[in-house]
TORRO-431900 format. One record per residue (C-alpha): residue number from 1; residue in one letter; x, y, z. Coordinates in steps of 0.5 Angstrom, whole numbers, plus 500, padded with zeros to 3 digits. Each point is the difference from the previous one (the first is absolute). Example, Ala and Ser with C-alpha at 12.3 -4.5 7.8 and 13.67 -1.06 7.14 Angstrom:
residues 2
 num residu  c1  c2  c3
   1      A 525 491 516
   2      S 502 507 498
END
This chain:
residues 136
 num residu  c1  c2  c3
   1      M 242 854 735
   2      S 505 499 495
   3      V 498 498 493
   4      A 504 493 501
   5      D 496 499 506
   6      R 493 501 497
   7      L 503 495 494
   8      R 502 495 505
   9      A 494 500 504
  10      V 495 500 494
  11      V 505 494 497
  12      L 500 496 506
  13      A 492 500 501
  14      L 500 497 493
  15      P 499 492 500
  16      G 506 496 500
  17      V 505 505 500
  18      D 506 500 504
  19      E 506 504 501
  20      R 507 498 499
  21      E 507 504 500
  22      T 503 498 493
  23      W 506 504 498
  24      G 501 504 506
  25      K 493 503 499
  26      P 493 498 502
  27      T 496 496 494
  28      F 493 498 500
  29      R 497 493 497
  30      V 494 497 499
  31      T 500 492 501
  32      G 508 501 498
  33      R 499 504 494
  34      L 503 507 500
  35      F 496 506 500
  36      L 503 506 503
  37      T 507 503 503
  38      L 501 505 504
  39      G 506 504 499
  40      A 505 500 506
  41      D 499 507 502
  42      D 492 499 499
  43      S 501 505 495
  44      T 498 496 493
  45      A 496 494 500
  46      T 500 495 493
  47      M 494 497 498
  48      K 498 496 494
  49      A 495 504 494
  50      A 498 498 493
  51      I 505 502 496
  52      G 496 505 496
  53      D 498 503 507
  54      Q 508 500 502
  55      V 502 504 494
  56      A 494 505 500
  57      L 502 501 508
  58      I 507 502 498
  59      A 498 504 494
  60      A 495 504 503
  61      E 505 501 507
  62      P 506 498 499
  63      A 503 503 507
  64      V 495 496 503
  65      F 500 494 497
  66      S 506 495 497
  67      P 501 493 497
  68      A 501 496 506
  69      A 508 497 500
  70      Y 501 493 497
  71      L 492 499 499
  72      G 498 506 496
  73      R 499 496 494
  74      H 495 496 503
  75      G 496 506 502
  76      W 502 502 507
  77      V 501 507 501
  78      T 503 504 506
  79      V 496 506 504
  80      A 503 506 504
  81      L 495 499 505
  82      E 500 507 502
  83      R 499 502 494
  84      C 494 497 498
  85      D 493 500 503
  86      P 499 495 505
  87      D 493 498 498
  88      E 504 498 493
  89      I 505 497 503
  90      E 495 496 504
  91      A 496 497 493
  92      M 506 499 497
  93      V 503 495 505
  94      L 493 497 501
  95      D 500 499 492
  96      S 508 497 501
  97      Y 497 495 505
  98      R 494 498 496
  99      R 505 499 494
 100      R 504 495 504
 101      A 495 497 505
 102      P 496 493 499
 103      R 493 502 496
 104      Q 497 497 507
 105      L 504 506 504
 106      A 500 505 495
 107      A 492 500 500
 108      R 499 501 507
 109      S 504 505 500
 110      A 496 504 495
 111      N 496 502 506
 112      Q 506 504 502
 113      D 497 508 500
 114      C 505 503 496
 115      P 500 505 493
 116      Q 502 496 494
 117      P 507 501 497
 118      R 500 505 494
 119      S 500 494 495
 120      T 499 493 502
 121      Q 502 497 493
 122      P 500 493 500
 123      E 507 497 499
 124      P 502 497 493
 125      A 499 493 499
 126      G 506 496 503
 127      T 503 506 504
 128      Q 496 499 507
 129      D 505 494 502
 130      A 506 503 496
 131      S 503 502 508
 132      S 497 495 504
 133      E 507 496 502
 134      H 505 507 500
 135      H 499 502 507
 136      R 501 493 503
END
């Protein structure tokens, strides 16, 4: 099973998630809010992170992590899937989901058996929803 297939299975098991093809690639949304995209060739994934986490990830491993096109300024990060530990990617995707999901759904997902991402910094005040309408 590829890393992209593993992510798809994990994500689709989360409450309120649906998959849509947008911009020629798979996108995943929770109650209509984008939280993950896979590259058209399934070699990358783009997800929401805290801005501090995004900066730290890119600084630590620039061959693996990069700011996402268009949404990088809002903390979105692109990950080269084959260069990153699948468990870490899964934890990052769950963190992205929880950042974008309504509180009730995010709380239900807390039971997911997954390691935590490297850092789980809270989102700075006023930036949580900065990109919520950019993908509609």
